[in-house]
FIGU-512760 format. One record per residue: x, y, z of N, C-alpha, C in turn; residue in three letters. Coordinates in Angstrom, 1 decimal. Each point is the difference from the previous one (the first is absolute). Last residue first. Layout:
# FIGU-512760
n_xx,n_yy,n_zz,ca_xx,ca_yy,ca_zz,c_xx,c_yy,c_zz,aa
X,Y,Z,X,Y,Z,X,Y,Z,ALA
...
END
This chain:
# FIGU-512760
n_xx,n_yy,n_zz,ca_xx,ca_yy,ca_zz,c_xx,c_yy,c_zz,aa
26.3,8.9,26.4,1.5,0.1,-0.2,0.5,1.5,0.6,HIS
-4.7,-1.4,-0.6,0.4,-1.0,1.3,1.6,0.0,0.0,ALA
-2.1,3.1,-3.4,-0.5,-0.2,1.5,0.5,-0.2,0.8,ALA
0.4,-1.3,-4.8,0.6,1.4,0.7,-0.2,0.7,1.6,ARG
-2.4,-3.6,-1.4,0.9,-0.3,-0.2,1.0,0.8,0.2,MET
-4.2,1.6,-0.9,-0.1,-0.8,1.3,1.5,-0.8,0.5,ALA
-0.8,2.1,-4.1,-0.4,0.9,0.9,0.2,-0.4,1.4,ARG
0.0,-2.7,-3.5,1.1,0.8,0.0,-0.3,0.9,1.1,ALA
-3.7,-2.4,-0.9,1.2,-0.7,0.4,1.2,0.7,0.2,SER
-3.5,2.1,-2.2,-0.2,0.1,1.1,0.9,-1.1,1.3,LEU
0.6,0.5,-4.8,0.2,0.9,0.6,-0.2,0.3,1.4,LEU
-1.7,-3.5,-2.4,0.9,-0.2,0.0,1.0,1.1,0.8,VAL
-4.8,0.1,-0.2,0.9,-1.2,0.5,0.9,-0.1,0.0,GLY
-1.9,2.4,-3.2,-0.4,0.9,1.2,1.2,-0.9,0.9,LEU
-0.6,-2.2,-3.9,0.9,1.3,0.0,0.1,0.9,1.2,GLY
-3.6,-3.1,-0.3,1.1,-0.6,-0.1,1.3,0.7,0.2,ARG
-4.0,1.9,-1.1,-0.1,-0.6,1.6,1.2,-0.4,0.4,GLY
-1.0,1.2,-4.3,0.5,1.2,0.5,-0.2,-0.4,1.5,VAL
-1.5,-3.2,-3.0,1.5,0.0,-0.7,0.5,1.4,1.3,LEU
-4.3,-1.9,0.6,0.8,-0.8,0.2,1.7,0.6,-0.4,LEU
-3.5,2.6,-1.4,0.2,0.5,1.0,1.2,-1.0,0.8,GLY
-1.6,-0.8,-4.7,0.7,0.9,0.3,0.4,0.5,1.5,SER
-3.3,-3.4,-0.8,1.2,-0.6,-0.3,1.2,0.9,0.0,LEU
-4.3,1.5,1.1,0.2,-1.1,0.8,1.6,-0.5,-0.2,ALA
-2.4,2.6,-3.2,0.4,1.1,0.9,0.8,-0.9,1.3,GLY
-1.5,-2.3,-3.7,0.8,0.9,-0.5,0.6,0.8,1.2,ARG
-4.0,-2.5,0.3,1.3,-0.8,0.2,1.3,0.6,-0.3,VAL
-4.4,2.4,0.3,0.3,-0.8,1.2,1.6,-0.6,-0.3,VAL
-2.3,1.5,-3.9,0.8,1.4,1.1,0.4,-0.8,0.9,THR
-2.4,-3.1,-2.6,1.5,0.6,-0.5,0.7,1.0,0.8,GLU
-4.6,-0.8,1.3,0.9,-1.5,0.4,1.4,0.5,-0.9,ALA
-3.3,3.3,-1.2,0.4,0.2,1.4,1.2,-0.7,0.4,LEU
-1.9,-0.5,-4.0,1.0,1.0,-0.5,0.3,0.3,1.9,ARG
-2.8,-3.3,-0.9,0.5,-0.3,-0.8,1.6,1.1,0.4,LEU
-4.1,1.1,1.3,-0.2,-1.3,0.9,1.9,-0.3,-0.9,ALA
-2.8,3.4,-2.3,0.4,0.1,1.0,0.7,-1.3,0.8,PRO
0.1,0.8,-5.4,-0.9,-1.1,1.3,0.3,0.8,1.0,GLN
2.4,-0.1,-4.0,-0.5,1.7,0.9,-0.7,-0.3,1.0,HIS
1.5,-3.5,-3.3,1.1,0.7,0.7,-0.3,1.4,0.5,ALA
-3.0,-1.9,-2.4,0.5,-1.3,0.6,0.8,0.5,1.3,THR
-1.1,2.5,-4.4,-0.9,0.1,1.2,-0.3,-1.0,1.2,VAL
3.5,0.3,-3.4,-0.1,1.3,1.2,-1.1,0.1,0.6,PRO
3.1,-3.4,-2.5,-1.4,-0.7,-0.1,-0.2,1.4,1.2,ASP
4.6,0.1,-2.7,-1.1,-0.9,-0.2,-1.6,-0.5,0.0,VAL
3.4,3.3,2.0,-0.5,0.3,-1.0,-0.7,-1.0,-1.3,ALA
0.3,-0.3,5.0,-0.4,1.4,-0.5,-0.1,-0.1,-1.1,ASP
2.8,-3.6,1.5,-2.1,-0.2,0.2,-0.5,1.3,-0.6,PHE
4.7,0.8,-0.1,-0.6,-1.3,-1.0,-1.6,0.3,0.0,VAL
2.1,1.9,3.9,0.1,0.9,-0.8,-0.4,-0.9,-1.8,ALA
0.1,-2.4,3.9,-0.6,0.3,0.5,-0.2,1.3,-1.3,MET
3.7,-2.7,0.6,-1.3,-0.6,-0.4,-1.3,0.9,-0.4,GLY
4.2,2.2,1.6,0.0,-0.4,-1.4,-1.4,-1.0,-0.4,TYR
0.5,0.6,4.9,-0.1,1.1,-0.8,0.1,0.1,-1.6,ARG
0.9,-4.0,2.7,-1.5,0.8,-0.1,-0.4,0.7,-0.6,LEU
4.8,-1.2,-0.3,-0.9,-0.9,-0.9,-1.7,0.5,0.8,ALA
3.7,1.9,2.3,-0.4,0.7,-1.4,-1.0,-0.9,-0.9,PHE
0.8,-1.6,4.3,-1.1,2.1,-0.2,0.1,0.2,-1.3,ILE
2.1,-4.0,0.8,-1.2,-0.3,0.5,-1.0,1.3,-0.1,VAL
4.9,-0.1,-0.3,-0.6,-0.9,-1.2,-1.3,0.1,0.0,LEU
2.5,1.7,3.7,-0.2,1.0,-0.9,-0.8,-1.0,-1.3,ILE
0.8,-2.6,3.8,-1.5,0.9,0.1,0.4,1.1,-1.3,LEU
3.3,-3.2,0.3,-1.3,-0.7,-0.1,-1.2,1.1,-0.2,ALA
4.2,1.5,1.3,0.0,-0.1,-1.6,-1.4,-0.6,0.0,PHE
1.0,0.8,4.2,-0.1,0.8,-0.5,-0.2,-0.1,-1.5,ILE
0.6,-3.3,2.7,-0.6,0.1,0.2,-0.2,0.9,-0.7,LEU
3.8,-2.4,0.0,-0.9,-0.3,-0.8,-1.6,0.6,0.1,TRP
5.7,1.5,2.5,-1.7,-1.0,0.2,-0.7,0.7,-1.6,SER
5.2,0.4,2.8,-0.8,0.3,-0.8,-1.5,-0.5,0.0,GLY
3.0,2.2,4.0,0.2,-0.9,-0.6,-1.3,0.4,-1.8,ARG
3.0,3.8,2.8,-1.0,-0.5,-0.3,-0.4,-1.9,-0.5,LEU
2.8,5.0,2.7,-0.3,-1.3,-1.1,-0.7,-0.7,0.0,HIS
1.0,5.2,0.6,-0.6,-0.8,0.5,0.4,-1.6,-0.7,LEU
1.8,5.4,1.1,0.5,-1.5,-1.0,-1.0,-0.7,0.7,ARG
1.0,5.6,0.8,-0.5,-1.2,0.6,-0.2,-1.5,-0.8,VAL
3.6,4.5,-0.7,-1.8,-0.1,0.1,-0.1,-1.4,0.6,PRO
2.4,2.0,2.7,-0.7,0.5,-1.4,0.6,-0.5,-1.3,PRO
-1.4,-2.6,3.7,0.3,0.8,-0.9,1.0,0.9,0.8,GLY
-1.4,-5.3,1.3,-0.4,1.3,0.0,0.7,1.0,-0.9,PRO
-1.9,-4.6,-0.9,1.3,0.4,0.2,-0.2,1.5,0.5,GLU
-2.6,-4.8,0.0,-0.3,1.6,-0.5,1.4,0.6,0.8,ALA
-2.2,-5.4,-1.0,0.5,1.1,0.4,0.2,1.1,-0.4,ARG
-2.8,-3.6,-1.4,1.3,-1.1,0.8,0.6,1.3,0.8,LEU
-4.7,0.1,-2.0,0.7,0.2,-0.4,1.0,-0.3,1.2,LEU
-4.5,-1.9,-1.3,0.7,0.2,-1.4,1.1,0.8,0.6,LEU
-3.6,-0.9,2.5,1.2,-1.2,-0.1,1.1,0.4,-0.7,HIS
-3.8,2.8,0.6,0.5,-0.4,1.6,1.5,-0.8,-0.2,HIS
-3.5,1.3,-3.4,0.8,0.5,0.3,1.1,-0.2,1.0,GLY
-4.4,-1.6,-0.3,0.7,-0.4,-0.6,1.5,0.5,-0.3,LEU
-3.7,1.9,2.5,0.6,-1.0,1.0,1.1,-0.5,-1.1,PRO
-2.7,3.3,-1.9,1.2,0.6,0.8,0.6,-1.3,0.9,ARG
-4.1,-0.3,-2.7,1.2,-0.5,-0.9,1.3,0.4,0.8,GLY
-4.6,0.8,1.3,0.3,-1.1,-0.3,1.5,-0.9,-0.5,VAL
-1.9,4.8,0.5,0.3,-0.7,1.8,0.1,-1.3,-0.4,LEU
-0.5,2.2,-4.0,0.9,0.2,0.6,0.6,-0.7,1.3,GLY
-4.0,-0.7,-2.8,1.2,-0.6,-0.1,1.1,0.5,0.4,GLY
-3.7,2.3,1.2,-0.2,-1.1,0.5,1.5,-1.0,-0.4,LEU
-0.5,4.5,-2.2,0.4,-0.2,1.8,-0.4,-1.9,0.6,LEU
-1.1,0.7,-4.6,1.4,0.3,0.4,0.4,0.3,1.0,LEU
-4.6,-0.5,-0.9,0.7,-1.4,0.1,1.8,0.0,0.0,ALA
-2.5,4.1,0.5,-0.7,-1.0,1.2,0.8,-1.0,-0.5,ALA
-0.1,2.6,-3.1,1.2,0.7,0.8,-0.2,-0.7,0.9,VAL
-2.4,-1.2,-3.3,1.3,-0.1,-0.4,1.0,0.1,1.2,TRP
-5.0,1.5,0.1,0.0,-1.6,0.5,2.0,-0.6,-0.3,VAL
-1.5,4.5,-1.1,-0.3,-0.5,1.3,0.1,-1.4,0.3,ALA
-0.2,1.7,-4.4,1.3,0.2,0.4,0.3,-0.3,1.6,ALA
-4.2,-1.1,-2.3,1.1,-1.2,-0.3,1.9,1.2,0.5,GLU
-4.6,1.9,0.7,0.4,-0.9,0.8,1.0,-0.9,-0.2,LEU
-0.7,3.8,-2.6,0.3,0.7,1.8,0.4,-1.9,0.6,ALA
0.5,-0.6,-5.3,-1.2,0.8,0.8,1.1,0.6,1.3,THR
2.7,-0.7,-4.5,-1.0,-0.8,1.6,-0.6,0.6,0.3,ALA
2.2,-0.1,-4.2,-0.9,1.1,-0.2,-0.7,-0.7,1.5,HIS
3.9,-2.0,-2.4,-1.5,-0.2,0.0,-1.3,0.3,0.4,ALA
4.6,2.0,0.1,0.2,-0.6,-0.8,-1.9,-0.3,-0.7,ALA
1.7,1.1,4.6,-0.6,1.0,-0.9,-0.1,-0.2,-1.4,VAL
1.7,-3.7,2.7,-1.4,0.4,0.9,-0.6,1.3,-1.0,LEU
4.3,-1.2,-1.1,-0.5,-1.4,-0.5,-1.7,0.8,0.6,GLY
3.9,2.0,1.7,-0.1,0.4,-1.7,-1.3,-1.1,-0.2,VAL
1.2,-0.7,4.2,-0.8,1.0,0.0,-0.2,0.4,-1.5,VAL
2.6,-4.0,0.6,-1.2,0.0,0.6,-1.1,1.0,0.2,GLY
4.6,0.7,-1.2,-0.7,-0.9,-1.3,-1.1,0.1,0.4,LEU
2.5,1.9,3.6,-0.5,0.9,-0.9,-0.5,-1.0,-1.7,VAL
1.1,-2.9,4.2,-0.9,1.0,-0.1,-0.5,1.3,-1.1,VAL
3.7,-3.0,-0.7,-1.4,-0.9,-0.1,-0.9,1.1,0.8,ILE
4.4,1.5,0.4,-0.2,0.1,-2.1,-1.6,-0.9,0.6,ILE
1.5,0.0,4.0,-0.4,1.1,-0.6,0.2,0.1,-1.2,GLY
0.9,-3.8,1.5,-0.8,0.3,0.7,-0.3,1.2,0.0,PRO
4.4,-0.7,-1.4,-1.4,-0.7,-0.8,-1.1,0.2,0.6,LEU
3.2,2.3,2.4,-0.2,0.5,-1.5,-0.8,-1.0,-0.9,VAL
1.3,-0.5,4.5,-1.2,0.7,-0.2,-0.1,0.4,-1.4,LEU
3.9,-2.0,2.5,-1.2,-1.0,0.5,-1.5,0.5,-0.7,PRO
4.5,2.6,-0.5,-0.2,-1.1,-0.9,-1.2,-0.9,0.5,GLY
1.5,4.2,2.3,-0.9,-0.2,-0.8,0.0,-1.2,-1.0,ALA
3.3,0.6,3.2,-1.3,-0.3,1.1,-1.0,0.2,-1.7,LEU
4.2,-2.1,-1.8,-0.4,1.0,1.0,-1.2,0.0,0.4,GLY
2.7,-4.6,-1.8,-0.7,1.3,-0.1,-0.1,1.2,0.8,THR
2.2,-5.3,-1.2,0.2,0.9,0.8,-0.8,0.9,-0.8,THR
-1.1,-5.2,-0.8,0.4,1.7,-0.6,0.4,0.9,1.6,ARG
-1.4,-5.6,-2.4,0.2,0.9,1.2,1.0,1.2,-0.4,PRO
-4.3,-2.0,-3.2,1.6,-0.3,0.6,-0.1,0.6,1.0,ARG
-3.8,0.7,-2.5,-0.2,-1.5,0.7,1.6,-0.6,0.5,THR
-0.9,4.7,-1.6,-1.2,-0.7,1.2,0.4,-1.2,0.5,ALA
0.9,1.5,-4.4,1.3,0.4,0.7,-0.4,0.1,1.8,GLN
-3.2,-0.7,-3.4,1.0,-1.1,-0.3,1.0,0.3,0.8,TRP
-3.6,3.3,-0.3,-0.4,-1.1,1.2,1.1,-1.2,-0.6,ALA
1.2,4.0,-1.9,-0.3,0.2,1.5,-0.3,-1.0,0.2,ARG
-0.4,-0.9,-4.3,1.2,0.3,-0.1,0.0,0.0,2.2,LEU
-4.4,-0.1,-2.1,0.9,-1.5,0.1,1.4,0.6,0.3,LEU
-2.2,4.1,-0.5,-0.4,-0.7,1.2,0.4,-1.4,0.1,VAL
1.6,2.3,-3.9,0.3,0.7,1.1,-0.4,-0.6,1.4,LEU
-2.2,-1.6,-4.4,1.5,-0.2,0.0,0.4,0.3,1.7,GLY
-4.1,1.3,-1.2,-0.1,-1.3,0.6,1.8,-0.6,0.2,LEU
-1.0,4.4,-1.7,-0.3,0.1,1.1,0.2,-1.6,0.7,VAL
0.4,0.4,-4.2,1.4,0.2,0.3,-0.5,0.9,1.6,PHE
-3.8,-2.2,-2.7,1.4,-0.8,0.3,1.0,0.7,-0.2,TRP
-3.8,3.1,-0.1,-0.1,-1.4,0.9,0.9,-1.3,-0.2,VAL
0.8,4.1,-2.9,0.4,0.1,1.5,-0.3,-1.3,1.0,TYR
-1.3,0.0,-4.9,0.7,-0.2,0.4,0.9,0.0,1.3,VAL
-4.9,-1.2,-1.2,0.7,1.2,0.2,1.5,-0.7,0.1,PRO
-3.4,-3.5,-2.0,0.1,0.3,1.4,1.2,1.7,-0.1,THR
-1.8,-3.1,-3.2,-0.7,1.6,0.0,0.2,0.3,1.6,HIS
2.0,-4.0,-1.7,0.2,0.8,-1.1,-0.5,1.7,0.4,SER
-1.2,-4.2,2.8,1.5,0.6,0.0,0.0,1.0,-0.7,ALA
-3.8,-2.1,-1.0,-0.3,0.7,1.4,1.3,0.6,0.3,ILE
0.0,-2.4,-4.1,-0.9,0.7,0.0,-0.1,0.9,1.3,ALA
2.0,-4.0,0.3,1.1,0.7,-0.8,-0.8,1.3,-0.3,VAL
-2.4,-3.0,2.1,0.7,0.2,0.9,0.9,0.9,-0.7,ALA
-3.2,-1.6,-2.6,-0.3,0.5,1.0,0.8,0.6,0.8,SER
0.8,-3.1,-2.7,0.1,1.3,-1.1,-0.3,0.8,1.0,GLN
0.2,-4.1,1.4,1.4,0.3,0.2,-0.5,1.6,-0.8,LEU
-3.6,-2.7,0.3,0.5,1.0,1.9,1.2,0.2,-0.4,MET
END
């Protein structure tokens, strides 16, 4: 078992570890209260969406898989939007506008799940490609990754909409 894990890790391209490190750093920063600009709440979700698109391209996703991912992304965004409202402590008018945000472990957990799911499917594809390419399995993985990515995007948009409402109220 340990030998298999070492073999899998040693055959993982270096850029994957670099991307994981970068994303985990941003996710760790999100666990702490922070002050950021308007783009801040969307940086990490943007990275995750780009990685999702790259994953679809790398997996040679079918048009159905791409459409399912986009639909799941949008649905996740709708569900995630209210999650952003409680994060905003206050918004300072600019220029530049500064947002004071609470820390949250939700982003960290979602990032780990998204990465583990994508990494696990890539390993599964290398170890047992016939099973990994079963349409039902690929669609299920696509739905979960799209929905979780959408949660992150919706949460970021929720922060920005709260900031806009907060600024309009003052």
